[in-house]
N, C-alpha and C positions, 0 to 999 in steps of 0.2 A: 468762661462765659457760660451763663446759665441759659438753657434753651426754653423757649416759650412753648408750652404744651399745645397752644392753639395755632402755632405757626405752621404754615403750609410751605413745603419745599418747592423750589422752582428752578427750571433750567430754561430760561427765556432768552430772547434775542437781546443784544446789547444796545444801549444808547451810545452813539459815537460822537466824539468831539475831538477836533484837532486844535492844538495849541503850538504857537511858535515860541521857541526858547529865546527870550530876550536878554539883553545885557543885564538888566535888573534881577534876573533869575539866577545869575551865575556868581561863583566865587572868583577870586583873582586868576585862577587857572582856566576859566572859561567853561567850567563844568557846573551843571545845576547844583546849587547849594540845597541840600536835602530839605530844610524847612520850607523852601519855596514850592516843593511839590505839594505840600499840604494846602497852600493857597490856591495853586492851580486846580487841585482836586476839588476843593470847596466850590470854585467857579464852575466846574463841570456839574457838580450836584445841583447847584443853583440853576444852571441851564436846563438840566433834566426836569426839574420841577416846572420851569417855564414851558418846556416841551409838553408836559402833561396838562397844560392850561391852568396851572396853579402857581403864579409868580410869588416869590418870597415877599415882595412888597405888600401884596394882599394878605398872604397868610400871617406874616409877622406883624405888619403895621395895622391892618384893619381887623383881622380875625383873632389876633393875639395867640397864634398857634406857633409854638417853638418846635424845632427839630434838631436838638443838640446831638452831637456825636458822643455816644457813651463809651465806644471803644473803637480804636483804629489801629490795626496792626499793618506794618509795612515790611516789605522785603525788597531791598534795593539790589537789582541784579547786574545792571551795567550803567556806566555814566552816560549822561546826555549832555550835549554841548551847545554852546551859543550858536544860534542860526538854524538849528534842527527843528523839524516839525514833528511833534509827538502826537500819536493817536491814543486817546483815552477811550476805553470801553467800559461802560458802567452796566452791570447786570444785577437784577434783583435775585437774591438766592433764598430769602425767607421773608415772609410777611407775617408778623404776629399780631396780637391784640393791640399792643402799643409800641411795638418795635419793628424795625426794618433792617434786614441784613443786605448789604451791598458788596459786590465784588468789583474791584477796579483792576484793569490791566492797562499798562502804559507800554506802548511799543514805539520804537524809533522808526526812521524813514524807510528802513528795509524790512520792517515787521519784526525786528529782533526785540525781545522783551527787555524793558528797562526797570520797571517797578511793578510790584503787585501790592494791592491794598485789600484788606477786609475791613468793612466799616459797619458798625451797628449804630443806628439812629433811633432815638426814642422820641415819640411825640408828647409834647407837654403843653399845659396851659401857661402862657406867659404871665397870667395873673397870680397863679398859685405856685408855679414852678414845679408842679407835680405831674407825673406821667398820667396820661389819659388814653382812652380808646381812640383809635383812628377815627376821625369824622368820616361819615359815610362817603362823601364825595372824594376825599383823599384815598380812602380804601379802594373805591371803584376805579379811580384813575390808575392807581398802582396795579390793581388786578387786570385792568384793560391793557396796560403796558406789558404785563407778564404774558398775557394770552395772545397778543397781536403777532402776526407773522414777521 
């Protein structure tokens, strides 16, 4: 992955979300089927934008701003099972001119680590499908999240 020379590193507080492992998330053995984690993760990211006051319906539908995942690295540490509640912790690790690096940690009911993700999002125009600089209000919201206690 290439680094953005304008990116600022961050060690900020996480955004926390809890998810119940449902039947539809699991394989026949009752263990979360790994592709379902990506769907769960995307829901957490969508909830984070909502938390920032920037719902995807507005960003994508009205403002035509896309935020596709350009890179997503996963490390599956331990299985998760039907009926468990998983805690997702999203943290901003870098904010660049047109990219955003997120770190995700997923823990089981006892706090044991289940999955780790590193995600790079690129902000794009949905009209041109080309990267663009973060709009000022999005940048300010991300910066505010990074800096809040």
